[in-house]
N, C-alpha and C positions, 0 to 999 in steps of 0.2 A: 695709784702712785707707781705700782711695779710696772704697769703697762707703759706709763709716762717715761718712766726710766728707760724701759727695754726702746722705745722709739727714739729716744734722744741718742742713746748709744749707738743704735743702728744707723742713723743718720749722720753720726759722727765717724762711720766706717768700722765698726766692730761687729764682730758675730756674738750674740748676747743670748743669755738665757737668765732667767730670774725664777727665784723660789721664794715664794710667801710663807713665813711660819708664824701662826697667832701666837701670841703672848698673853691671852685673855683680855681683859678690860683694860689693861695698862698700855700696852704698845704691841707693834707688829715687827718683825725682822723681816728684810728683805736681803736674801744673798743673790749678789751679782757674778755671775759666771761670765768672763770676757776671754774672748779669743780674738787676737788682732787679725786684720785681714792677711796680712803675709805669712800667718801660720796656719799648717794645714792638717796638723794631726790632733787628737784627741788628748795627747799627753800635755798640749800647750794649754789645755783649759785648766782653769782654777778660778776658786772663789777670791775675787781682789778687794771686796769690801762688803760691809752689811750696813744697812740703812736701818735705824730704829725709828718707825713712824709712830708719833703719838696719836692717841685716840682722838675722835670726835667727842664732845661733851655736851649734853643739853644741860642748862642750869637757868635758875632764875625762878620766880612763882608762877605758878602753873594752875589754870582753873579746871584743866581736863582730867578728870581722875580715873577714866577707864584704865589707861595703859599702866598708871601707877599702882591700881589695885591688883592687876595682873602682873605687876612687877618685871614689865619688859620695855625696852626702849622700842623707839619708832623703827619699823623695817623699811626696806624700799617699797614693797608693796603697798604699804600705808602711804607713802609719799607719792607714789605715782597715781593714787586713788585721787590725791589732792591736786593733779596736774603736774608734778614735777617729773621730767623724764630721766632716764640713765645719763644723758649726756648733759642736762643741766646740773644734776647732782656730782657729776665729774668735773666740770668747771667750776663748781661752788667749792670743792675742796682745793681745787688748784689755786683759787683766788683769795681763799679764806685765812691763809697763813702759812709760814714755812711748816714743811711737813714735820720737823722736830719738835715743834710746839704744839701743844693742845689747842685743836680748834674747836671754840665754844659757840654755841648759838642759844637763844632763848629758847626755853622748852615750850613755852605756850605758842610761839609761832610755828613749832613742828606740827601742831594739830590742825592748822588752817592753812588758807590759800596762799597767804604771804611768805610762807617758809622759802628760804632761798630765792625770795623776789629780785635782789640786786643781780645775783648770777643770771637768773631766768632773763631778766631784760637784756642784759650784756650779751648772753648767748643768743637771743633773737636779733639783736642789731648785728652782731658778727655774722650771723647767718645770712642776713639781708645782704651785708656788704659784699659777702662771699658771692652771692647769687648775681649781684651787679656787675662783680668783677669777671664771672665765668666768661669763658671757661679757664680754669686756673691750670697753670703748667705743673708738670711733674717735679717734685724737688727731692729725688730720693736720697740725696746726700747732702753734707753743708758745703764742699767744693762746688758740686753742681747749682746749689743755690747762689753762690756767689757769683758763679759765672753768668747767671741769668738777669743780675741787677747791673742797671743802667746809669745809676746815680749816686753819687757820694751819700745822699740822705738816705737812701735804700741800704747801702753798705753799712752806714752808721747803725740804723735800727737792727739791722742783722747781728751786727757786732753786740749790740746791747742785749739781746735776745741769748746770743751763745754765751756771753759773760754770765748773764745771770743764771742760765741752765747750767755752766760750768762751775759755779761757785755754790756747790752743794745742792744743786737743783732747786734754785731759788724761784719756782713756779710762779709766784703773784708778780714778781717784777717782770718776768717774760711776758705773761699775759697782759700786763698794764703797758708796756712798750708796744707789743702788737697791736692791742686796741687802740690806742693814740695814733699809731702810724697808719693802721687802715683808713682812719677819719682824717688824714691829713692832706688836704688838697696840693699843699707843696710838693708832695713825693709822687713822681710820674705814675699814671694809672699802671703802667706795666709793672711798676716795682711794687705797688700796691698788691698786683695779682700775685705777683711772686710771694709776698709776705702773708698774703691770705693763705696760700698753699702751704706754707712753714705751718701757719695755725692749724690747718686741717691735719698735716702730718704728724706734728707733734703733740697739739693740746687738745684740738676740738675735732675728732675724726668722725 
């Protein structure tokens, strides 16, 4: 989440650093230090907000006992052994719900190959669309992205993405808008390539 926030703010024209502080199993805090582009001195830096990120929770009945006997949660290496990549996990967290709400998954699914399956399928589809639209343009900033779009439909989708991310970093809405647009034949191919580049820049690097 800190990386996504960093990417969005840089894309919007800020010099940013983030600091993640764990609060144990209940939440994590992300300090956001922002410096506007027209400010040049270190004195202009300051913590402008703190995001409190709710934890991921595994729940429900589970027939796998080893992890529970060891009193530990699933780790990323455990998931990698089941075919989940870091990019899959990242997209799953962005899709699962707003970062301030507890994101819950069935514990039994975490032990098998179906864990995060929806996100993994979506990730694969988006990757294939990106490959089909390649080469993707560079979209280093929001103003540059707007200039590259040639249709009102493309501009409307970009506005939906910007609104979703601007309203307390609502990544599920942003991902949904991007995914729908990338599959929409009514949007010109060039604009879909721009939107695919936005996905790569902000959400699915």
